[in-house]
C-alpha positions as CSV (number, residue, x, y, z in Angstrom):
1,M,-17.0,-90.6,34.9
2,F,-15.3,-88.9,31.9
3,L,-11.9,-88.6,33.5
4,Q,-11.8,-92.3,34.4
5,S,-12.4,-93.2,30.8
6,V,-9.7,-90.8,29.7
7,L,-7.2,-92.3,32.1
8,Q,-8.0,-95.8,30.9
9,A,-7.4,-94.6,27.4
10,T,-3.7,-93.7,28.2
11,K,-2.9,-97.4,27.7
12,G,0.2,-97.4,29.9
13,K,1.5,-93.9,28.8
14,F,2.9,-91.7,31.5
15,F,0.5,-89.0,32.7
16,T,0.2,-86.4,35.5
17,V,-2.7,-86.3,37.8
18,V,-3.4,-83.4,40.2
19,F,-5.8,-84.4,43.0
20,I,-6.9,-83.4,46.6
21,K,-5.5,-85.9,49.2
22,K,-7.5,-87.1,52.1
23,D,-5.9,-84.5,54.4
24,G,-7.1,-81.6,52.1
25,T,-3.7,-80.8,50.4
26,T,-3.2,-80.8,46.6
27,R,-0.8,-83.4,45.1
28,S,0.6,-83.7,41.7
29,M,1.8,-87.2,40.7
30,N,3.5,-88.6,37.6
31,C,2.2,-92.0,37.1
32,R,1.0,-94.7,34.8
33,L,-1.5,-97.5,34.7
34,G,-0.9,-101.1,34.0
35,V,2.4,-101.6,35.8
36,T,2.6,-105.1,37.1
37,K,6.4,-105.5,37.7
38,H,6.2,-104.8,41.5
39,L,3.1,-106.7,42.4
40,K,3.5,-109.2,45.3
41,G,0.2,-111.0,45.1
42,G,-2.9,-110.3,47.1
43,V,-6.1,-108.7,46.2
44,S,-7.1,-105.0,46.2
45,N,-10.0,-104.2,48.5
46,L,-10.6,-100.8,46.8
47,D,-13.8,-99.9,45.2
48,V,-12.9,-99.6,41.5
49,S,-15.8,-97.2,40.8
50,Q,-14.2,-94.8,43.4
51,Y,-10.5,-95.3,43.3
52,L,-8.0,-95.7,40.5
53,T,-4.8,-97.6,41.3
54,V,-1.7,-96.1,39.6
55,Y,2.0,-96.7,39.8
56,D,3.8,-93.5,41.1
57,V,7.0,-93.1,39.1
58,Q,8.8,-90.9,41.5
59,S,8.0,-92.9,44.7
60,E,8.2,-96.2,42.8
61,G,5.1,-97.6,44.4
62,Y,1.3,-98.1,43.9
63,R,-1.1,-95.3,44.9
64,A,-4.8,-95.1,45.0
65,V,-6.4,-91.9,43.7
66,N,-10.0,-91.0,44.6
67,L,-11.7,-90.3,41.3
68,S,-13.9,-87.7,42.8
69,T,-11.0,-85.5,44.0
70,I,-9.2,-85.3,40.7
71,V,-8.5,-81.7,39.7
72,S,-6.8,-82.2,36.4
73,V,-5.1,-84.9,34.2
74,S,-2.3,-84.2,31.6
75,C,-1.1,-86.7,29.1
76,G,0.7,-86.1,25.7
77,G,0.5,-82.4,26.0
78,V,-3.3,-82.4,26.5
79,V,-4.6,-81.1,29.9
80,L,-8.1,-81.9,31.0
81,T,-9.7,-80.4,34.1
82,N,-12.6,-81.7,36.2
83,G,-15.3,-79.1,35.7
84,K,-16.9,-79.2,39.1
């Protein structure tokens, strides 16, 4: 998926992702990849081809974003939308 490769290319920079939650509502989240400071061990059971694990800056916790429900991503003044 194009957006997944774009997100991986942020290399730890902050970005905003807008996606549709499981309950059908839209959520905007400021987050970043690669945060390991708050890890407590254990293994993620998420399918990495379907979900992206990010660190939510506002809630100060890890969140899983379903890649197929991403509406848009913005990083460094560039906004990409998922053209579905």
